C-alpha positions in Angstrom: 21.9 29.3 -0.8 24.3 26.3 -0.9 23.3 22.8 -1.0 22.3 20.8 -4.4 19.3 19.4 -5.3 18.7 15.8 -6.3 16.4 14.6 -9.0 15.8 11.1 -9.3 16.3 9.5 -12.7 13.8 7.1 -13.8 15.2 3.4 -14.3 15.4 1.7 -18.1 16.8 2.3 -21.1 16.6 6.2 -22.5 15.4 5.0 -25.4 13.0 2.6 -27.4 14.7 -0.5 -28.8 15.4 0.1 -32.7 12.6 0.5 -35.1 10.1 -0.4 -32.0 7.3 1.6 -31.8 5.7 1.9 -28.2 5.7 3.8 -25.0 7.6 3.8 -21.6 5.4 2.7 -18.5 7.1 4.1 -15.2 6.6 1.2 -12.8 4.5 2.4 -9.5 4.9 0.6 -6.0 3.1 -2.8 -5.8 2.7 -3.0 -9.4 3.9 -6.5 -11.6 5.4 -7.4 -14.8 2.6 -9.7 -15.4 0.3 -7.0 -14.2 1.5 -4.6 -16.5 1.8 -6.4 -20.1 -1.9 -7.8 -19.1 -3.2 -4.5 -19.1 -1.4 -3.4 -22.1 -2.3 -6.7 -23.8 1.4 -8.0 -25.1 3.6 -11.1 -24.3 5.4 -10.8 -21.3 8.4 -12.4 -22.6 9.0 -9.8 -25.3 8.6 -7.5 -22.9 11.1 -9.2 -20.5 13.8 -9.4 -23.4 13.4 -5.7 -24.9 13.7 -4.3 -21.1 16.7 -6.6 -20.4 15.0 -8.1 -17.8 15.9 -11.1 -16.5 13.9 -11.9 -13.6 10.0 -11.4 -14.2 9.2 -11.0 -10.9 11.7 -8.5 -9.8 10.8 -4.9 -11.1 11.6 -1.8 -9.2 9.4 1.5 -8.8 10.5 4.2 -10.4 11.7 1.7 -13.1 10.4 2.5 -17.1 9.4 -0.4 -18.9 9.2 0.3 -22.7 5.9 -1.3 -24.4 6.1 -2.4 -28.0 3.2 -1.5 -30.1 1.3 0.7 -27.2 0.0 4.1 -28.2 -0.6 5.3 -25.0 0.4 5.0 -21.3 -2.3 2.8 -19.1 -3.2 2.9 -15.6 -2.2 -0.6 -14.5 -4.4 -1.8 -11.3 -3.0 -2.7 -8.3 -4.2 -5.8 -7.2 -4.3 -7.5 -3.7 -3.4 -10.7 -4.7 -0.2 -9.2 -6.5 0.7 -7.1 -2.9 0.4 -10.1 -1.2 2.7 -12.6 -3.5 5.0 -9.9 -4.1 8.9 -9.7 -3.3 9.1 -8.7 0.6 10.8 -9.7 3.4 9.2 -12.9 4.7 8.3 -12.5 8.8 8.8 -15.9 10.6 7.4 -16.4 13.8 8.3 -18.4 16.2 4.9 -20.2 16.7 3.4 -23.4 16.1 -0.1 -22.0 15.7 -1.1 -18.0 15.6 -3.8 -17.0 17.7 -5.9 -14.4 16.0 -8.0 -11.9 18.0 -10.6 -10.1 16.5 -9.9 -7.3 15.1 -12.8 -4.9 16.0 -15.9 -5.1 18.4 -19.3 -5.6 16.7 -21.4 -7.6 14.7 -21.1 -9.9 11.9 -23.0 -9.2 9.0 -22.0 -11.0 6.2 -20.0 -14.1 6.7 -16.9 -16.0 4.6 -18.6 -17.4 1.1 -16.3 -19.5 -1.1 -19.1 -20.1 -3.7 -18.4 -18.5 -7.2 -22.3 -16.9 -7.8 -21.7 -15.7 -3.8 -18.3 -15.2 -3.3 -17.0 -12.9 -0.3 -13.6 -13.6 1.0 -13.8 -12.4 4.5 -16.0 -11.3 7.0 -18.0 -7.5 7.5 -17.9 -6.6 10.9 -20.8 -3.7 11.5 -19.0 -1.1 13.8 -19.5 2.5 14.5 -17.5 5.1 12.4 -14.2 5.8 13.7 -14.3 2.6 16.0 -10.8 1.6 16.6 -9.4 -1.2 14.1 -6.4 -3.6 16.0 -4.0 -5.6 14.6 -5.4 -9.1 14.8 -1.7 -10.6 15.5 1.9 -9.2 15.6 3.5 -8.5 12.2 4.9 -6.1 9.6 2.9 -3.9 7.2 3.0 -4.8 3.6 0.4 -2.3 3.0 -1.3 1.1 3.7 -3.0 3.0 1.2 -6.1 2.8 -0.9 -5.1 2.3 -4.1 -6.9 -1.0 -4.6 -10.1 -1.1 -6.0 -13.1 -1.3 -4.2 -11.5 -2.0 -0.9 -11.0 1.6 0.4 -8.4 2.5 2.7 -6.7 -0.7 3.3 -4.1 -2.4 5.6 -2.2 -5.7 4.9 -0.6 -6.9 7.7 2.4 -10.4 7.1 2.3 -12.1 10.3 4.1 -15.4 8.4 5.7 -16.5 5.6 1.8 -18.0 5.1 -0.1 -15.4 6.9 -1.8 -12.8 5.7 -4.8 -10.2 7.4 -6.4 -7.7 5.2 -8.5 -4.7 7.0 -10.9 -2.4 4.6 -12.6 0.3 4.3 -11.2 1.9 6.9 -11.8 5.8 7.7 -8.2 6.2 8.2 -5.2 3.9 8.6 -2.7 4.5 11.3 0.2 2.9 10.6 2.6 2.9 7.3 4.4 0.2 4.9 7.0 -1.2 6.3 6.6 -0.8 10.1 5.9 -3.6 12.5 3.0 -3.7 15.1 2.1 -5.8 17.8 -0.5 -7.9 18.4 -3.8 -5.7 19.4 -1.9 -2.4 18.1 -4.3 0.1 16.7 -4.3 0.3 13.1 -6.7 2.4 11.7 -10.5 3.6 12.5 -13.7 1.9 10.7 -15.3 3.3 8.2 -17.2 3.2 4.6 -14.1 4.1 2.2 -14.6 1.8 -1.2 -17.2 -0.3 -1.8 -19.2 -0.1 1.3 -22.8 0.8 1.9 -22.3 1.1 5.5 -19.7 2.1 8.6 -17.6 -1.7 8.5 -14.6 -3.3 8.6 -14.1 -5.9 5.9 -11.7 -8.7 7.5 -9.6 -11.3 5.7 -7.2 -14.0 6.4 -5.1 -15.5 3.4 -2.9 -18.7 4.2 -0.6 -18.8 1.1 -2.6 -15.9 -1.0 -5.7 -17.8 -0.5 -8.5 -16.4 2.0 -9.9 -18.7 3.9 -12.8 -18.7 6.7 -11.7 -16.4 9.4 -13.9 -17.5 12.1 -12.1 -20.9 13.3 -9.0 -18.8 13.9 -10.1 -16.2 15.9 -10.2 -15.9 19.5 
């Protein structure tokens, strides 16, 4: 039996800083230093200094980050705002206007609402379980998973430096992170995963990481 087995060695300091008590947090995909420090209730500048992090916006999946004063490793939630704003190759499309198409056929059951008491960051489109979900525009898949609380199976597509679309509660995602999809390509199936009371697609358009009413953009 030939060949050699390669083990991935976690990045980071091999032992705690001298005289410091704490734990090591291993960075998972889409986690940010800000969210990690907020979860543990520690100062981000101190953590960056202890771990030799010169750019707080650049940490790597698998990196071991020493958290001073922490007694146990905590679960750090993935937040959709962090994914959209996270480091990624910017997608540049040479069109003056993005003409988004409807991602699924069905009836709108919830509209976009910006007020704090009724805040709803997209539209909900009721559709049969398993119905095809289409990419509203061509773009790069920057997220395809179910680790963001409440959204269930979720796909995020980046269409330009400004625009990202959100497809949530899917029964199944049919695209992988890092891939490219064309306008109208089927990217998932309608479901009711996450916080959903019935089969529907929760659809958002985000401009500069701020949710906007999708209806004026849809053709």
